[in-house]
N, C-alpha and C positions, 0 to 999 in steps of 0.2 A: 121712518114712515111705515116700513115693512113690519117692524116690531109692533107698531101700534095696530096694524091690521091684524097681525097674528093674535095680539092680546084680545082683540074684539072678534075673534073668529066665530063664524057661524057653526052650528052643530055639524053641518056637512063637512066643513074643513077639519073640524076636530076628528070626525070619523076617518078622514083621509090620513091624518097624522097618526092615528092609532094603527092604521093598516101599514104605514111606512115603518113604524116601530116594530110591528109584528114581523114584517118581512125581514128587517135587519136581524132580528133574533133567529129567524129561520135560516138565514144565510150563515149565521154564526155556528149553528149546529151542523150544517152540511159541510162547511169549510173550517176545520179546526184551526188551521193556521191563521185565519182571519177573525177568529171568534172574539178576541179581545176588542178589536176595532169595531166589529158589528155591535157588540154589547155596549161599548162606550157610546156609539151612535144612538142606541136605544135609550140610554140614560139621558143623553142631551135632549132628545126629542121629548121625552116624558118628564122633564124637569118640572118641579112645582111652579105653578103660576104665581106671580107676585101677589102677596097678600093671603095666600093659602096658609092655613094653620099648620104648624110643625109640632108634632108631639115632642115632649121633653122626655128623653130617655136617660136613665142612670144605669151604668154598669158597675159592678162591684170591684172588678179586678182589671188590671191593664190588658191582659190577653183578650178578655171579653170586650173591653172598650175598643181596641183596635179592630176587632172583627165586626162589632156593631157599627162602628163609624164607617167601615168599608161598605157594609150592606145598606145603611141608611142614606149615605150620601147627603145631598142637600135637603132631603125630605124630612129630616128630623135633627134636633139638637141632641148631642150625646155628651154626657158628663161622666166623670169617674170619681168613685169614692176613695179607694186606696191610691196613694200617690205612686207615680213611677218610681221604681227602685225600692219600694217599701216591702219589708217582709210581712206578708199577710197574717202570719202567726203572731206578730207583735202589734197588731192593730189596736190603737187607742180610740175608742168611740168619743166623738166630740159633738157639741151642739150644732156646729156647722154642718156635720154630716146629716143630722136630722132635718135641718133646714133644706139641704140639697134634695133629700128624698121626699120631703113634704111637697115639693113643687113638681115631682116626677109624674108623668103619665104612664111610664113603662119602667120596669125594673128587670135587668138582666143579671142573673146570678149563676154561680158555678154549679150548684146542686149537690156537691159532694163534700160539704163542710169546710172547704178552703176559705169560705167567706161566711162562716157561721155567725160572726158578729153583726151581719146585716140584719138579723132578726131583732136585735136590740135597737138598732137604728130605725128600722121600720116601725116598731112599736112606739118609739119616741116621736116619730114624725106625724102620727095621727092621720096618715094618708090612706084612706080605704082602698085606693086604686092599687096599692102595691103590697097589701097584706097577703100572707100565704093563702093560696086557693083562688086568688084573683086571676082572671084571664090575662091581666096586664103584667103578670109576673112570668118571666121566661126562664125556665130551667134549661140551660144550654146543654146539659149532659144527657137529656132524654134520647134514647136510641143508640148512644155510644157504647161500645164494648168496653166495660170498665175492668182495669187490671188490678191485681193485688187486693181483692176484697178479702178482709181477714175472716178467718173462721174461729169458732170458739168464743170465749168470753173476752170482751174488750173493756178495759177500764183505764183510769188515769195512771196506774202503775206502769203501763206500757208506753207512756209518753203521749205525744200528740198523734196518736194513731187515728186515721180516718176510717171509721167503722163501715162506711159505704164504699170504700175503695180509693185507689189513688186518684187525686183530683187534677192531675196535670195533663189532661187528655188533649189539650190543644197543641201540644208539642209534636203530635203526629199529624202531618198534613192530610192523611187519609181520613181523619175524623172531621175535617172541616166541612165537607158537604152536609153531614148530619147536623153539626153545630150551627152552621149558617142557615140551614133549613128551619131549625127551631127559632132562630132569631127573626127570620123573615115572617114566619107564621105569627109570632107574637106582635111584631110591629104592624102587620096587616090587620090584626084584630083591633089595634088601637087607632089605626089610620087607614081604613080600607081603600080610601081614595088614592093612596100612594102605593098600593100593592104592586103594580107593574113596575114602578121605579125600583122598589126593593128587590124584586125578582131579577130585573136587568142588572142591577148593581152586583147582586150575588153571582150571576153568571160570569160577569166580567172579572170579578175578584177570583173566583175559582179557576178560571182560565189562567190568570196571572200566577196563581199558586202552582198550578199543574206545570206550567212552563218552568218555574223555579225548581220544582221538585225533580224534574228531569235533569236539570243542571246539578242539583245536590247529589243525586244518586250517582251520576258520573264522577263527581268529585270524590265521593266516599267509597266507590267500588273497590279500590285497592285495599281498603281497611275493613272489609266485611269480616265479622268474626272476632275483631279486636276486643279485648277485655278492657273495661274502663271502670274505675272506682269513683264513687261520688260521695260527697259529704252527707247530703240529705237524699232521701229517696224521691228525687224530683224527676228522674229521667226514664222511667220504664217505657213510656210511649215513644220517646225519641229513639231509645235503643232498639226497640222493636221495628220502628219505621226504617231505620238505616242499617240494620244488620249488626249492631254491636251486642256484646255480651256483658251483662252486669258482673263486674269483678269483685264486688263487695261494697259495703256502705260503712262509712266511718262512724256514723251514729248507730249504736246498737239499739237504742230506743229514740224515736223521733223527738227532737227538742231537748234531749237530755245529754250532757257531756258523756262521751264514751268512756268506759272503764279501761284501766290498763290491760286487763286480761283480753278484752275485745280487740284492742289495738294490736297487742302482741300476736293474736291469732290472725288478724288481717294482714299484718306484715309478713308472716310466714306464708300465707296463701298467695300474696302478691309476688313474693320472691319465687315461689314454686311455679306460678302461672305467667311470670314475666309481664306483669301489668305495669305499664309505663306512664299512664295518664290518670290524674285525679281531677274530677270536676268539683269546683268549689263555688257555690252560689255566692254572688258578690255581697250579700248581706250577712254572711256568717264570718266569724273570726277564723283566722287561718292557722291557729296554733296546732290543732290536732292534725290537719292536713299537711302542714309543714313538717311535723314530726314524722309522720308516715312516709313522706317523700324523702326525707333524709335517710331513713332506714332502708328504703327500697330503690332509691335512684329514680323514682317516678317524678314527673313534672306536674306541679299544681297549676291547673288552668282555671283562672278566675273568670266566671262567665255570668251574665245576667240570666236569671231563669224566666223573667217576664219582659215583654217589650217596653222600651222607653227608659230602662234603667241606665243605658248608655246613650249618650247623645247621638242622634241620627238613626235610632232603632225603634222609633215609635210607629212602626208599620210591621205587619206580620212577616213579610218576605225579608225585609231588612234585618229584622230580629233573628230569624233563623239563619240568614246569610252570615251574620256575625258569629253565631255559635258554631255552626258547622264548618266554617272556614277555619276558625281557631282550633277545632278538634282535628281537622285534617292536617293542619300545619304541625300540631303537637305530635300526632301519630307518625307523620312523615319524619320528623326530627328524631323520634324514638327509634324508628327503623334504621336510620343512619347510624345512631349510636350503637345499636345491637350488631 
């Protein structure tokens, strides 16, 4: 009966509910330890009413999908173009992708060419809402400090170089306030009636990440300054965030098998600098990384570069938990061996 009364609430009661939600968020800001609880209360109070329209949102990549899902909550449906665990560089465009995007009200994209194939899909979808320049297209990278922007001429002879900079910016938790702000702004343009829900969800999510980040920094504090080699240049944001040093990259040109000369030079450098860990994204073959590991005594750590590639990691915090715990374990083991 109470639910029925609330469903038919008068404008006065609705005003009261809005004040309760606002007070909950105000308490969240004043009391950091209770922020997540207060924000969650705000989300519950401001949940969409039955029958209210939910915008259909499509995210290009798994990291953007889990962030958009966290921000949208029950106020939007969120779909994903690239599969969990799929190398975005090997994306094969299919008619099913065009059908998915044709139905979208909002598109969330990386903005730094990691998902350049989405332009083909968008054109094939004939959906004017998600064409470049539309307010319903969210470039999640806007305002992020982009690392490794190449200088000079860039062409295909250099491999899969991202001319606008390294696109893996979501691996640094410090970038999430900016990324989620972009997502909230885009969702609010498409569904302004749900703006307060999106904002409350964002606040709760960022508090959850901040709590996890304190735990991650404590876990990794003993290993600050450790040098790590990676197969692909996927990790500069994560290295910067947690105090690691890039010890080299197995690929001398992105997406192209490394030359023997490059590997020989990398092995010498790793021996000199005592690099003991190699990160291998789980969608790449292990041949080159295994060869380098045999020559240097380093451990190859196979890790997912995006959420959802491993069961139970289809959430941002769980994803970084799995990566950072594995790195800490590998570095601890290496310190024992040394």
